[in-house]
ROROGU-107656 format. One record per residue (C-alpha): x, y, z; residue in one letter. Coordinates in steps of 0.2 Angstrom, whole numbers, plus 5000, padded with zeros to 4 digits. Layout:
N
XYZA...
END
This chain:
262
541454565533M543254535529V544254555545D546054565538N546454745537I547654795524V547954975520K548255015501S548055195502G546155205499D544655185510I543855045500M545454935501F545654945520T544754785523R545354685508I546854575509G548154565495I547654385491D545854435488V546354585477I547454465467N545954345464S544854485456L544654485438T545054635427I543154685427S542954665446E544554775448L543754905437D542154905447I543054915463L544155055457R542555155451Y541755135468I543355195477D543555345466N541655395468N541255355486K540055495489K539155465472E538955285476I537955315491L536455385481D536555245468M535555095466S536454935459I535654965443Q536355145442D538055075446L537954945433S537555075420K539055185426S540355045425V539554955410F539554785419F538054685424S537254685442T537754505443T539654555441S539354685455I538554565467I539954445464R541254575468L540354625484C540354445490K542254415485K542754565496I541754505511G540054595509F538354505508S537854625493G537854795487F536754865501S538054815514E539454885504L538655055503K538355055521Y540155015524Y540655155512V539455275521K540255245538E541955265532E541655425523V540755495539K542255445550K543555515537A542555685536E542455695555Q544355665556N544755795544L543655925554V544555885570N546255915562E547156085566T548656175558F549656125573E549255935572S549555935553I551256015555L551755905570D551255745560N552255795545N553755845555V553655685566N553555575550S555155645544I556055625561V555455445564E555955395546T557655465549A557855355564K557355205554L558555245540L559955115540D561655185533K562255015528D560654985517K560855155509V562655125505N562154945498E560855025487I562055165481V563355035476D562054935466L561555095457M563355125453L563654945446K562054895438K561654955420E559855005422K558755075436I556855065435H555555145446F553755095449F552355155460G550455195459K549455345462G550255495471L551755385474T552155375456S552355565456T553655555470V554555425459L554455535444E555455675454Y556755545459A556955485441S557255665435K558455695449Q559555555442L559355615424L560055785430T561655685434C561655595418N561055425425K559855345413A558355265421N556555225418F554955275428N553355185423Y551655265425Q550755125415D550554965424T550554855408H552154935402I552854915419A552454725418Y553254705401L554754795407A554954685422C554754535410E556354595401S557454625416M558954525421N560354535434E560954695427N559354785432D558754865448I556854895451L556455025465I554655005470V553755105482C552055085491S551455155508L550554995512S551754875504G550254785497N549754885482T549354735470H550054805454Q551754855463V551854685471V551554595455R552954695446A554154655460A553754475458Q554054475440I555654575441A556254455455K555954305444S557054375431R558554395444N558354585445A558754675461K557154735470V557254875482I555654925492T555155075501I553655045512T552855085529K553755005544N552554855545V552554675538N551954675520N551954585504E553154695495L554454675509S554454485507K555054505489I556354645491G558154615491D558354775501I556954845511N556855025517I555555075530S554755245532I553555315545C551855375539S550155395546D549155235546N547455315547N546455385532P546055565536K544955605521S543955515508I545355555496S547155475498D548155615505I549355515516S550955605515S552355545503R553555665511V554455525520P554655425504M555355575495L556555615510F557255435508V557455445490L558255605491N559555535503I559955385492I560155495477I561255625486T562355485492F562355415474Y562955575467I564255595481K565055425477K564955455458K565955605458I567155535471G
END
């Protein structure tokens, strides 16, 4: 079993390092994504059933299992079963009060982490640079869509990418006049890391917003903002709060508007 624990927002990715993720082929990523999105269904499937569902051979599935640290499909299923069981138990144990406390605490702790100098530096870049770009995956992309629309309301043109391929193409065309704001709770989401790498290689300024831990995205960023968020998955779905991320983006954009109008 792979011992390097890297949280990417989903249970299946908790034990897979970013280097392993980056080594997977497109077909292997498709299989992994299907497994991650259908955890409960996978438990009742044979490897032949999964092969028919994903339109890839059983050999491809076994090769994926070994790449991510399992002896085969049976061991992977056992791992998924245990993770689903723990996640469901955690959710049962949650109370209204604990959920409320966790959300409030994440905002309070994020506010403590927020560096005024960094915020001012980001705002100054937003005022100077010609183009602002946003990219994130999953629920994070929804938060970035909100931030993008906030800027549009004050007549600041920007681009928010939902499609990974389009994001990569946009990053390839960036230069010193561009800012890429990338967000990922784990800081290890492979598509986001790759986009940041491309933008950085084109001399664009890269701003990252991630959890307060060492991660791949923070190694790339010119300015890194840390947020506080729950590390432990509480559900078989990705319901980790993006409220701290939205809070930080709202602070940055509010300061931007304030400086813009003088």
